C-alpha positions, 0 to 999 in steps of 0.5 A: 168434491175432494175425497179425503183418502185420495187427498192424503194418499197423494200428499204422502206420495210426495217426499218431504223435500218436494217443494210442490207439497206446500203448493198442493196443501194450499190448493186443497185448503182453498177447495175445502170447507171441511173443518176436520180436513183443514185441521188434518192438513195443518197438522200434516203441514207442521209435520212436513215443516218439522221434517224439513228443518230436522236435517243438519246438512242442506238438502240437494246437491247444489246447496251442498256443493255451494257449502263445500265451495265456500269452505274450500275458498276460505281455506285456500284464501287462508293458506295462499292469501297469507291472511287468516281473515279468510277463515271468517268466511267459515262463519257463513257455513251454519247458514246452510244447515236447515236445523241451525237456521230453524233453531235460530228462527225459533229463538228470535221468535221467542225473543220477539214475543217477550 
């Protein structure tokens, strides 16, 4: 049987960026039938998702390095390639922002609902 206090203590110990948090929530949801706990888990999951989409810059060193590498390639291509078309690569940069991607998805969702 799940103990509600231990359950939320374990979830709150994880960082919002930890990918295991949604796996744990799904596991807990599959093991409980308590409506109150399920509602609390849904609320907790929504808060975590909101926190993950609130940052302007990507999480993790790898994603940030990819973003910087693409920017450097675009600028180097424009300077040494003799063509300003390389700067169009910079249009990819907003796709690295969790906040902008989240806003774009919300906008598309509102458009599709009508």
